N, CA, C and O atoms as a printed pandas DataFrame, in Angstrom:
     atom_number atom_name residue_name chain_id  residue_number  x_coord  y_coord  z_coord
0              1         N          MET        A               1   10.561   16.760   26.235
1              2        CA          MET        A               1    9.383   16.722   25.381
2              3         C          MET        A               1    8.309   17.636   25.965
3              4         O          MET        A               1    8.139   17.735   27.180
4              5         N          THR        A               2    7.606   18.285   25.076
5              6        CA          THR        A               2    6.539   19.184   25.510
6              7         C          THR        A               2    5.210   18.430   25.564
7              8         O          THR        A               2    5.121   17.266   25.175
8              9         N          VAL        A               3    4.201   19.111   26.047
9             10        CA          VAL        A               3    2.872   18.523   26.137
10            11         C          VAL        A               3    2.355   18.197   24.739
11            12         O          VAL        A               3    1.699   17.172   24.552
12            13         N          ASN        A               4    2.633   19.039   23.766
13            14        CA          ASN        A               4    2.199   18.773   22.387
14            15         C          ASN        A               4    2.854   17.521   21.826
15            16         O          ASN        A               4    2.225   16.771   21.079
16            17         N          ASP        A               5    4.112   17.290   22.180
17            18        CA          ASP        A               5    4.798   16.082   21.720
18            19         C          ASP        A               5    4.142   14.830   22.303
19            20         O          ASP        A               5    3.933   13.847   21.593
20            21         N          PHE        A               6    3.821   14.871   23.589
21            22        CA          PHE        A               6    3.162   13.730   24.221
22            23         C          PHE        A               6    1.769   13.508   23.641
23            24         O          PHE        A               6    1.342   12.368   23.460
24            25         N          THR        A               7    1.066   14.590   23.353
25            26        CA          THR        A               7   -0.273   14.467   22.762
26            27         C          THR        A               7   -0.179   13.829   21.382
27            28         O          THR        A               7   -0.965   12.943   21.047
28            29         N          GLY        A               8    0.776   14.277   20.591
29            30        CA          GLY        A               8    0.979   13.692   19.261
30            31         C          GLY        A               8    1.364   12.227   19.336
31            32         O          GLY        A               8    0.869   11.414   18.556
32            33         N          LEU        A               9    2.238   11.882   20.263
33            34        CA          LEU        A               9    2.648   10.491   20.441
34            35         C          LEU        A               9    1.462    9.635   20.900
35            36         O          LEU        A               9    1.295    8.506   20.438
36            37         N          TYR        A              10    0.645   10.171   21.802
37            38        CA          TYR        A              10   -0.537    9.443   22.270
38            39         C          TYR        A              10   -1.516    9.187   21.123
39            40         O          TYR        A              10   -2.037    8.080   20.984
40            41         N          ILE        A              11   -1.761   10.198   20.311
41            42        CA          ILE        A              11   -2.675   10.037   19.172
42            43         C          ILE        A              11   -2.124    9.020   18.184
43            44         O          ILE        A              11   -2.877    8.199   17.660
44            45         N          PHE        A              12   -0.825    9.062   17.922
45            46        CA          PHE        A              12   -0.197    8.099   17.017
46            47         C          PHE        A              12   -0.331    6.683   17.550
47            48         O          PHE        A              12   -0.690    5.773   16.802
48            49         N          MET        A              13   -0.051    6.484   18.822
49            50        CA          MET        A              13   -0.136    5.141   19.404
50            51         C          MET        A              13   -1.587    4.644   19.415
51            52         O          MET        A              13   -1.837    3.468   19.149
52            53         N          LEU        A              14   -2.531    5.515   19.716
53            54        CA          LEU        A              14   -3.944    5.139   19.719
54            55         C          LEU        A              14   -4.397    4.761   18.310
55            56         O          LEU        A              14   -5.106    3.771   18.132
56            57         N          ALA        A              15   -3.994    5.537   17.317
57            58        CA          ALA        A              15   -4.358    5.234   15.926
58            59         C          ALA        A              15   -3.722    3.920   15.470
59            60         O          ALA        A              15   -4.367    3.129   14.782
60            61         N          ALA        A              16   -2.468    3.682   15.847
61            62        CA          ALA        A              16   -1.797    2.437   15.457
62            63         C          ALA        A              16   -2.499    1.232   16.078
63            64         O          ALA        A              16   -2.709    0.227   15.398
64            65         N          PHE        A              17   -2.861    1.314   17.345
65            66        CA          PHE        A              17   -3.545    0.211   18.004
66            67         C          PHE        A              17   -4.932   -0.017   17.396
67            68         O          PHE        A              17   -5.318   -1.158   17.141
68            69         N          ALA        A              18   -5.677    1.061   17.166
69            70        CA          ALA        A              18   -7.010    0.929   16.563
70            71         C          ALA        A              18   -6.914    0.305   15.170
71            72         O          ALA        A              18   -7.719   -0.556   14.817
72            73         N          GLY        A              19   -5.940    0.735   14.389
73            74        CA          GLY        A              19   -5.748    0.155   13.054
74            75         C          GLY        A              19   -5.410   -1.318   13.126
75            76         O          GLY        A              19   -5.927   -2.112   12.341
76            77         N          TRP        A              20   -4.548   -1.696   14.059
77            78        CA          TRP        A              20   -4.162   -3.098   14.214
78            79         C          TRP        A              20   -5.365   -3.955   14.574
79            80         O          TRP        A              20   -5.530   -5.045   14.026
80            81         N          VAL        A              21   -6.208   -3.480   15.486
81            82        CA          VAL        A              21   -7.390   -4.238   15.901
82            83         C          VAL        A              21   -8.387   -4.349   14.746
83            84         O          VAL        A              21   -8.929   -5.425   14.493
84            85         N          ILE        A              22   -8.624   -3.248   14.054
85            86        CA          ILE        A              22   -9.610   -3.251   12.968
86            87         C          ILE        A              22   -9.145   -4.122   11.807
87            88         O          ILE        A              22   -9.919   -4.938   11.307
88            89         N          ILE        A              23   -7.907   -3.967   11.373
89            90        CA          ILE        A              23   -7.387   -4.726   10.228
90            91         C          ILE        A              23   -7.313   -6.214   10.571
91            92         O          ILE        A              23   -7.552   -7.058    9.708
92            93         N          GLY        A              24   -6.990   -6.537   11.804
93            94        CA          GLY        A              24   -6.881   -7.942   12.206
94            95         C          GLY        A              24   -8.195   -8.695   12.155
95            96         O          GLY        A              24   -8.198   -9.923   12.084
96            97         N          ASN        A              25   -9.309   -7.985   12.190
97            98        CA          ASN        A              25  -10.617   -8.637   12.202
98            99         C          ASN        A              25  -11.335   -8.586   10.854
99           100         O          ASN        A              25  -12.523   -8.899   10.780
100          101         N          VAL        A              26  -10.644   -8.203    9.806
101          102        CA          VAL        A              26  -11.270   -8.114    8.487
102          103         C          VAL        A              26  -11.203   -9.483    7.806
103          104         O          VAL        A              26  -10.129  -10.079    7.730
104          105         N          PRO        A              27  -12.340   -9.989    7.309
105          106        CA          PRO        A              27  -12.303  -11.277    6.594
106          107         C          PRO        A              27  -11.557  -11.153    5.261
107          108         O          PRO        A              27  -11.439  -10.066    4.696
108          109         N          ALA        A              28  -11.065  -12.277    4.785
109          110        CA          ALA        A              28  -10.259  -12.283    3.558
110          111         C          ALA        A              28  -11.041  -11.778    2.351
111          112         O          ALA        A              28  -10.440  -11.202    1.444
112          113         N          ILE        A              29  -12.335  -11.970    2.305
113          114        CA          ILE        A              29  -13.137  -11.557    1.159
114          115         C          ILE        A              29  -13.139  -10.036    0.998
115          116         O          ILE        A              29  -13.363   -9.529   -0.101
116          117         N          LEU        A              30  -12.893   -9.314    2.078
117          118        CA          LEU        A              30  -12.901   -7.854    2.015
118          119         C          LEU        A              30  -11.521   -7.252    1.792
119          120         O          LEU        A              30  -11.348   -6.040    1.919
120          121         N          HIS        A              31  -10.550   -8.073    1.466
121          122        CA          HIS        A              31   -9.187   -7.580    1.322
122          123         C          HIS        A              31   -9.063   -6.521    0.233
123          124         O          HIS        A              31   -8.418   -5.494    0.444
124          125         N          THR        A              32   -9.674   -6.753   -0.934
125          126        CA          THR        A              32   -9.532   -5.813   -2.042
126          127         C          THR        A              32  -10.166   -4.457   -1.734
127          128         O          THR        A              32   -9.524   -3.437   -1.982
128          129         N          PRO        A              33  -11.399   -4.391   -1.205
129          130        CA          PRO        A              33  -11.926   -3.069   -0.848
130          131         C          PRO        A              33  -11.099   -2.384    0.241
131          132         O          PRO        A              33  -10.963   -1.160    0.245
132          133         N          LEU        A              34  -10.551   -3.171    1.156
133          134        CA          LEU        A              34   -9.725   -2.598    2.206
134          135         C          LEU        A              34   -8.439   -2.019    1.611
135          136         O          LEU        A              34   -7.988   -0.952    2.027
136          137         N          MET        A              35   -7.853   -2.714    0.647
137          138        CA          MET        A              35   -6.648   -2.199   -0.012
138          139         C          MET        A              35   -6.935   -0.878   -0.711
139          140         O          MET        A              35   -6.089    0.016   -0.719
140          141         N          SER        A              36   -8.110   -0.749   -1.291
141          142        CA          SER        A              36   -8.477    0.490   -1.954
142          143         C          SER        A              36   -8.496    1.643   -0.948
143          144         O          SER        A              36   -7.981    2.724   -1.231
144          145         N          GLY        A              37   -9.079    1.414    0.208
145          146        CA          GLY        A              37   -9.080    2.443    1.248
146          147         C          GLY        A              37   -7.693    2.712    1.776
147          148         O          GLY        A              37   -7.357    3.855    2.085
148          149         N          SER        A              38   -6.883    1.679    1.884
149          150        CA          SER        A              38   -5.512    1.827    2.349
150          151         C          SER        A              38   -4.695    2.669    1.376
151          152         O          SER        A              38   -3.871    3.481    1.798
152          153         N          ASN        A              39   -4.919    2.482    0.082
153          154        CA          ASN        A              39   -4.206    3.290   -0.912
154          155         C          ASN        A              39   -4.557    4.765   -0.759
155          156         O          ASN        A              39   -3.701    5.632   -0.932
156          157         N          PHE        A              40   -5.806    5.047   -0.436
157          158        CA          PHE        A              40   -6.232    6.428   -0.201
158          159         C          PHE        A              40   -5.474    7.020    0.985
159          160         O          PHE        A              40   -4.999    8.154    0.919
160          161         N          VAL        A              41   -5.362    6.254    2.067
161          162        CA          VAL        A              41   -4.658    6.727    3.260
162          163         C          VAL        A              41   -3.194    6.982    2.939
163          164         O          VAL        A              41   -2.629    7.973    3.400
164          165         N          HIS        A              42   -2.564    6.100    2.149
165          166        CA          HIS        A              42   -1.160    6.302    1.802
166          167         C          HIS        A              42   -0.984    7.531    0.926
167          168         O          HIS        A              42    0.055    8.189    0.985
168          169         N          GLY        A              43   -1.977    7.845    0.123
169          170        CA          GLY        A              43   -1.925    9.087   -0.654
170          171         C          GLY        A              43   -1.913   10.301    0.265
171          172         O          GLY        A              43   -1.221   11.282   -0.007
172          173         N          ILE        A              44   -2.676   10.237    1.353
173          174        CA          ILE        A              44   -2.679   11.334    2.319
174          175         C          ILE        A              44   -1.344   11.406    3.049
175          176         O          ILE        A              44   -0.879   12.498    3.373
176          177         N          VAL        A              45   -0.722   10.259    3.313
177          178        CA          VAL        A              45    0.606   10.247    3.934
178          179         C          VAL        A              45    1.608   10.953    3.023
179          180         O          VAL        A              45    2.458   11.706    3.498
180          181         N          VAL        A              46    1.510   10.712    1.724
181          182        CA          VAL        A              46    2.417   11.379    0.776
182          183         C          VAL        A              46    2.196   12.893    0.820
183          184         O          VAL        A              46    3.162   13.656    0.850
184          185         N          VAL        A              47    0.953   13.328    0.824
185          186        CA          VAL        A              47    0.658   14.762    0.889
186          187         C          VAL        A              47    1.189   15.353    2.200
187          188         O          VAL        A              47    1.766   16.441    2.201
188          189         N          GLY        A              48    0.997   14.643    3.309
189          190        CA          GLY        A              48    1.523   15.115    4.590
190          191         C          GLY        A              48    3.042   15.179    4.595
191          192         O          GLY        A              48    3.625   16.106    5.157
192          193         N          GLY        A              49    3.686   14.200    3.971
193          194        CA          GLY        A              49    5.149   14.218    3.880
194          195         C          GLY        A              49    5.658   15.383    3.047
195          196         O          GLY        A              49    6.668   16.001    3.382
196          197         N          ILE        A              50    4.956   15.678    1.964
197          198        CA          ILE        A              50    5.340   16.839    1.138
198          199         C          ILE        A              50    5.167   18.120    1.939
199          200         O          ILE        A              50    6.012   19.013    1.882
200          201         N          PHE        A              51    4.062   18.209    2.690
201          202        CA          PHE        A              51    3.839   19.380    3.538
202          203         C          PHE        A              51    4.956   19.505    4.572
203          204         O          PHE        A              51    5.442   20.606    4.831
204          205         N          ALA        A              52    5.366   18.370    5.167
205          206        CA          ALA        A              52    6.458   18.394    6.150
206          207         C          ALA        A              52    7.764   18.832    5.498
207          208         O          ALA        A              52    8.541   19.577    6.095
208          209         N          LEU        A              53    8.003   18.373    4.286
209          210        CA          LEU        A              53    9.227   18.779    3.584
210          211         C          LEU        A              53    9.222   20.272    3.285
211          212         O          LEU        A              53   10.251   20.936    3.414
212          213         N          LEU        A              54    8.075   20.800    2.888
213          214        CA          LEU        A              54    8.004   22.230    2.566
214          215         C          LEU        A              54    8.196   23.114    3.792
215          216         O          LEU        A              54    8.693   24.234    3.677
216          217         N          ASN        A              55    7.809   22.621    4.959
217          218        CA          ASN        A              55    7.916   23.414    6.186
218          219         C          ASN        A              55    9.092   23.005    7.066
219          220         O          ASN        A              55    9.186   23.458    8.207
220          221         N          ALA        A              56    9.990   22.160    6.564
221          222        CA          ALA        A              56   11.122   21.681    7.359
222          223         C          ALA        A              56   12.116   22.818    7.604
223          224         O          ALA        A              56   12.440   23.593    6.705
224          225         N          THR        A              57   12.585   22.889    8.844
225          226        CA          THR        A              57   13.560   23.928    9.199
226          227         C          THR        A              57   14.930   23.353    9.537
227          228         O          THR        A              57   15.895   24.106    9.663
228          229         N          ASN        A              58   15.033   22.037    9.684
229          230        CA          ASN        A              58   16.341   21.437    9.966
230          231         C          ASN        A              58   16.431   20.079    9.253
231          232         O          ASN        A              58   15.475   19.623    8.626
232          233         N          ALA        A              59   17.585   19.461    9.367
233          234        CA          ALA        A              59   17.845   18.209    8.644
234          235         C          ALA        A              59   16.965   17.061    9.139
235          236         O          ALA        A              59   16.559   16.213    8.344
236          237         N          LEU        A              60   16.664   17.022   10.440
237          238        CA          LEU        A              60   15.821   15.949   10.969
238          239         C          LEU        A              60   14.408   16.022   10.397
239          240         O          LEU        A              60   13.836   15.000   10.016
240          241         N          GLU        A              61   13.852   17.212   10.337
241          242        CA          GLU        A              61   12.512   17.376    9.772
242          243         C          GLU        A              61   12.503   17.034    8.283
243          244         O          GLU        A              61   11.540   16.451    7.784
244          245         N          GLN        A              62   13.562   17.391    7.581
245          246        CA          GLN        A              62   13.667   17.030    6.161
246          247         C          GLN        A              62   13.738   15.517    5.993
247          248         O          GLN        A              62   13.113   14.963    5.089
248          249         N          ALA        A              63   14.494   14.844    6.859
249          250        CA          ALA        A              63   14.620   13.386    6.777
250          251         C          ALA        A              63   13.280   12.711    7.068
251          252         O          ALA        A              63   12.916   11.748    6.394
252          253         N          VAL        A              64   12.551   13.202    8.055
253          254        CA          VAL        A              64   11.240   12.629    8.380
254          255         C          VAL        A              64   10.272   12.842    7.218
255          256         O          VAL        A              64    9.543   11.922    6.847
256          257         N          GLY        A              65   10.257   14.038    6.641
257          258        CA          GLY        A              65    9.382   14.320    5.505
258          259         C          GLY        A              65    9.733   13.476    4.290
259          260         O          GLY        A              65    8.850   12.944    3.617
260          261         N          PHE        A              66   11.027   13.354    4.012
261          262        CA          PHE        A              66   11.461   12.534    2.877
262          263         C          PHE        A              66   11.077   11.072    3.081
263          264         O          PHE        A              66   10.603   10.414    2.155
264          265         N          THR        A              67   11.281   10.565    4.296
265          266        CA          THR        A              67   10.923    9.179    4.594
266          267         C          THR        A              67    9.422    8.957    4.457
267          268         O          THR        A              67    8.993    7.921    3.950
268          269         N          ALA        A              68    8.620    9.924    4.904
269          270        CA          ALA        A              68    7.166    9.806    4.781
270          271         C          ALA        A              68    6.746    9.752    3.319
271          272         O          ALA        A              68    5.899    8.941    2.945
272          273         N          VAL        A              69    7.331   10.606    2.495
273          274        CA          VAL        A              69    6.994   10.609    1.065
274          275         C          VAL        A              69    7.432    9.300    0.421
275          276         O          VAL        A              69    6.677    8.701   -0.344
276          277         N          LEU        A              70    8.638    8.857    0.724
277          278        CA          LEU        A              70    9.166    7.635    0.127
278          279         C          LEU        A              70    8.338    6.408    0.517
279          280         O          LEU        A              70    7.938    5.635   -0.354
280          281         N          LEU        A              71    8.078    6.221    1.792
281          282        CA          LEU        A              71    7.322    5.053    2.240
282          283         C          LEU        A              71    5.856    5.123    1.822
283          284         O          LEU        A              71    5.268    4.110    1.444
284          285         N          GLY        A              72    5.267    6.312    1.890
285          286        CA          GLY        A              72    3.874    6.461    1.472
286          287         C          GLY        A              72    3.690    6.170   -0.009
287          288         O          GLY        A              72    2.735    5.499   -0.399
288          289         N          ALA        A              73    4.603    6.674   -0.835
289          290        CA          ALA        A              73    4.514    6.427   -2.280
290          291         C          ALA        A              73    4.748    4.947   -2.589
291          292         O          ALA        A              73    4.068    4.372   -3.439
292          293         N          GLY        A              74    5.701    4.339   -1.903
293          294        CA          GLY        A              74    5.953    2.909   -2.114
294          295         C          GLY        A              74    4.770    2.054   -1.719
295          296         O          GLY        A              74    4.409    1.114   -2.428
296          297         N          ASN        A              75    4.164    2.377   -0.589
297          298        CA          ASN        A              75    2.988    1.620   -0.144
298          299         C          ASN        A              75    1.802    1.813   -1.076
299          300         O          ASN        A              75    1.077    0.861   -1.366
300          301         N          ALA        A              76    1.602    3.032   -1.544
301          302        CA          ALA        A              76    0.480    3.289   -2.458
302          303         C          ALA        A              76    0.680    2.549   -3.777
303          304         O          ALA        A              76   -0.251    1.923   -4.283
304          305         N          ALA        A              77    1.886    2.615   -4.335
305          306        CA          ALA        A              77    2.161    1.927   -5.605
306          307         C          ALA        A              77    2.036    0.409   -5.439
307          308         O          ALA        A              77    1.431   -0.260   -6.276
308          309         N          GLY        A              78    2.603   -0.125   -4.369
309          310        CA          GLY        A              78    2.483   -1.562   -4.121
310          311         C          GLY        A              78    1.050   -1.985   -3.876
311          312         O          GLY        A              78    0.636   -3.058   -4.316
312          313         N          GLY        A              79    0.288   -1.159   -3.178
313          314        CA          GLY        A              79   -1.116   -1.460   -2.920
314          315         C          GLY        A              79   -1.933   -1.498   -4.199
315          316         O          GLY        A              79   -2.790   -2.366   -4.368
316          317         N          TYR        A              80   -1.671   -0.557   -5.101
317          318        CA          TYR        A              80   -2.395   -0.572   -6.373
318          319         C          TYR        A              80   -2.012   -1.807   -7.192
319          320         O          TYR        A              80   -2.868   -2.412   -7.837
320          321         N          ALA        A              81   -0.746   -2.177   -7.169
321          322        CA          ALA        A              81   -0.327   -3.372   -7.914
322          323         C          ALA        A              81   -1.004   -4.626   -7.362
323          324         O          ALA        A              81   -1.451   -5.480   -8.127
324          325         N          VAL        A              82   -1.080   -4.736   -6.048
325          326        CA          VAL        A              82   -1.730   -5.893   -5.440
326          327         C          VAL        A              82   -3.224   -5.883   -5.738
327          328         O          VAL        A              82   -3.809   -6.931   -6.014
328          329         N          THR        A              83   -3.847   -4.701   -5.683
329          330        CA          THR        A              83   -5.277   -4.607   -5.963
330          331         C          THR        A              83   -5.582   -5.025   -7.391
331          332         O          THR        A              83   -6.544   -5.757   -7.625
332          333         N          VAL        A              84   -4.787   -4.578   -8.342
333          334        CA          VAL        A              84   -4.994   -4.962   -9.743
334          335         C          VAL        A              84   -4.845   -6.469   -9.902
335          336         O          VAL        A              84   -5.620   -7.106  -10.614
336          337         N          ARG        A              85   -3.860   -7.024   -9.246
337          338        CA          ARG        A              85   -3.635   -8.471   -9.338
338          339         C          ARG        A              85   -4.783   -9.254   -8.706
339          340         O          ARG        A              85   -5.208  -10.278   -9.241
340          341         N          MET        A              86   -5.284   -8.773   -7.565
341          342        CA          MET        A              86   -6.406   -9.456   -6.914
342          343         C          MET        A              86   -7.671   -9.359   -7.766
343          344         O          MET        A              86   -8.419  -10.330   -7.873
344          345         N          LEU        A              87   -7.914   -8.205   -8.369
345          346        CA          LEU        A              87   -9.095   -8.064   -9.217
346          347         C          LEU        A              87   -8.995   -8.936  -10.463
347          348         O          LEU        A              87  -10.012   -9.398  -10.981
348          349         N          ALA        A              88   -7.783   -9.162  -10.944
349          350        CA          ALA        A              88   -7.597  -10.041  -12.101
350          351         C          ALA        A              88   -7.986  -11.478  -11.773
351          352         O          ALA        A              88   -8.355  -12.238  -12.668
352          353         N          MET        A              89   -7.909  -11.854  -10.508
353          354        CA          MET        A              89   -8.287  -13.212  -10.114
354          355         C          MET        A              89   -9.787  -13.452  -10.279
355          356         O          MET        A              89  -10.218  -14.598  -10.410
356          357         N          PHE        A              90  -10.589  -12.380  -10.273
357          358        CA          PHE        A              90  -12.032  -12.519  -10.379
358          359         C          PHE        A              90  -12.520  -12.508  -11.821
359          360         O          PHE        A              90  -13.713  -12.696  -12.060
360          361         N          LYS        A              91  -11.635  -12.292  -12.784
361          362        CA          LYS        A              91  -12.035  -12.302  -14.194
362          363         C          LYS        A              91  -12.216  -13.744  -14.657
363          364         O          LYS        A              91  -11.643  -14.673  -14.087
364          365         N          SER        A              92  -13.022  -13.911  -15.700
365          366        CA          SER        A              92  -13.242  -15.260  -16.220
366          367         C          SER        A              92  -11.975  -15.775  -16.884
367          368         O          SER        A              92  -11.097  -14.997  -17.256
368          369         N          SER        A              93  -11.888  -17.081  -17.028
369          370        CA          SER        A              93  -10.680  -17.676  -17.602
370          371         C          SER        A              93  -10.546  -17.377  -19.088
371          372         O          SER        A              93   -9.447  -17.493  -19.632
372          373         N          ASP        A              94  -11.636  -16.994  -19.768
373          374        CA          ASP        A              94  -11.561  -16.650  -21.180
374          375         C          ASP        A              94  -10.863  -15.314  -21.407
375          376         O          ASP        A              94  -10.398  -15.047  -22.515
376          377         N          ALA        A              95  -10.782  -14.478  -20.388
377          378        CA          ALA        A              95  -10.228  -13.138  -20.541
378          379         C          ALA        A              95   -8.739  -13.079  -20.219
379          380         O          ALA        A              95   -8.203  -11.987  -20.028
380          381         N          LYS        A              96   -8.063  -14.209  -20.153
381          382        CA          LYS        A              96   -6.642  -14.205  -19.821
382          383         C          LYS        A              96   -5.833  -13.615  -20.973
383          384         O          LYS        A              96   -6.208  -13.766  -22.136
384          385         N          PRO        A              97   -4.732  -12.948  -20.660
385          386        CA          PRO        A              97   -3.888  -12.386  -21.715
386          387         C          PRO        A              97   -3.273  -13.476  -22.588
387          388         O          PRO        A              97   -3.197  -14.640  -22.195
388          389         N          GLN        A              98   -2.843  -13.078  -23.767
389          390        CA          GLN        A              98   -2.298  -14.019  -24.737
390          391         C          GLN        A              98   -1.004  -14.674  -24.247
391          392         O          GLN        A              98   -0.732  -15.818  -24.610
392          393         N          HIS        A              99   -0.211  -13.995  -23.448
393          394        CA          HIS        A              99    1.081  -14.563  -23.054
394          395         C          HIS        A              99    0.922  -15.849  -22.246
395          396         O          HIS        A              99    1.835  -16.674  -22.227
396          397         N          HIS        A             100   -0.216  -16.038  -21.580
397          398        CA          HIS        A             100   -0.432  -17.294  -20.848
398          399         C          HIS        A             100   -0.601  -18.466  -21.819
399          400         O          HIS        A             100   -0.120  -19.567  -21.554
400          401         N          LYS        A             101   -1.280  -18.229  -22.935
401          402        CA          LYS        A             101   -1.481  -19.290  -23.906
402          403         C          LYS        A             101   -0.150  -19.697  -24.532
403          404         O          LYS        A             101    0.110  -20.880  -24.753
404          405         N          HIS        A             102    0.691  -18.695  -24.815
405          406        CA          HIS        A             102    1.988  -19.003  -25.396
406          407         C          HIS        A             102    2.878  -19.744  -24.403
407          408         O          HIS        A             102    3.652  -20.621  -24.788
408          409         N          ALA        A             103    2.764  -19.390  -23.135
409          410        CA          ALA        A             103    3.569  -20.076  -22.119
410          411         C          ALA        A             103    3.157  -21.541  -22.009
411          412         O          ALA        A             103    4.005  -22.420  -21.855
412          413         N          ARG        A             104    1.835  -21.804  -22.091
413          414        CA          ARG        A             104    1.377  -23.193  -22.031
414          415         C          ARG        A             104    1.827  -23.965  -23.266
415          416         O          ARG        A             104    2.237  -25.122  -23.165
416          417         N          ALA        A             105    1.750  -23.328  -24.427
417          418        CA          ALA        A             105    2.171  -23.997  -25.659
418          419         C          ALA        A             105    3.668  -24.291  -25.611
419          420         O          ALA        A             105    4.111  -25.354  -26.048
420          421         N          HIS        A             106    4.437  -23.359  -25.086
421          422        CA          HIS        A             106    5.882  -23.564  -24.971
422          423         C          HIS        A             106    6.186  -24.695  -23.992
423          424         O          HIS        A             106    7.063  -25.519  -24.249
424          425         N          ALA        A             107    5.466  -24.738  -22.874
425          426        CA          ALA        A             107    5.670  -25.809  -21.899
426          427         C          ALA        A             107    5.288  -27.161  -22.491
427          428         O          ALA        A             107    5.960  -28.162  -22.239
428          429         N          HIS        A             108    4.208  -27.195  -23.281
429          430        CA          HIS        A             108    3.793  -28.435  -23.926
430          431         C          HIS        A             108    4.839  -28.882  -24.945
431          432         O          HIS        A             108    5.113  -30.074  -25.081
432          433         N          HIS        A             109    5.423  -27.913  -25.661
433          434        CA          HIS        A             109    6.465  -28.221  -26.634
434          435         C          HIS        A             109    7.706  -28.804  -25.934
435          436         O          HIS        A             109    8.351  -29.718  -26.449
436          437         N          LEU        A             110    8.027  -28.254  -24.743
437          438        CA          LEU        A             110    9.189  -28.766  -24.012
438          439         C          LEU        A             110    8.944  -30.185  -23.504
439          440         O          LEU        A             110    9.885  -30.975  -23.424
440          441         N          LYS        A             111    7.701  -30.527  -23.160
441          442        CA          LYS        A             111    7.392  -31.871  -22.686
442          443         C          LYS        A             111    7.574  -32.908  -23.780
443          444         O          LYS        A             111    7.970  -34.042  -23.513
444          445         N          LYS        A             112    7.279  -32.510  -25.028
445          446        CA          LYS        A             112    7.411  -33.438  -26.143
446          447         C          LYS        A             112    8.880  -33.766  -26.419
447          448         O          LYS        A             112    9.209  -34.878  -26.833
448          449         N          ALA        A             113    9.744  -32.803  -26.189
449          450        CA          ALA        A             113   11.161  -32.990  -26.510
450          451         C          ALA        A             113   11.873  -33.920  -25.581
451          452         O          ALA        A             113   13.069  -34.159  -25.745
């Protein structure tokens, strides 16, 4: 390993530890804003993975770039889905979609039978 490899590994480990400490101390009420910022970071991971794929010179670099794009896109999509679901919890009960009313009516109908 070269000095640049060790420097990159050191920066990665420092960032991972800092992220773990910061995320571990976030109160539950701030989860949704934190997810929004996390989705932004995963978008940058996808861009970095695409950049790695475009500049890959061997199969290992291609595999790392592909994995970065795949995991970053999955995390971003999952994060947006969770954020939408969490924000839906803050809506009033009058704004619920129609399918919930039909599900309750169907359940009530099954109880009568």
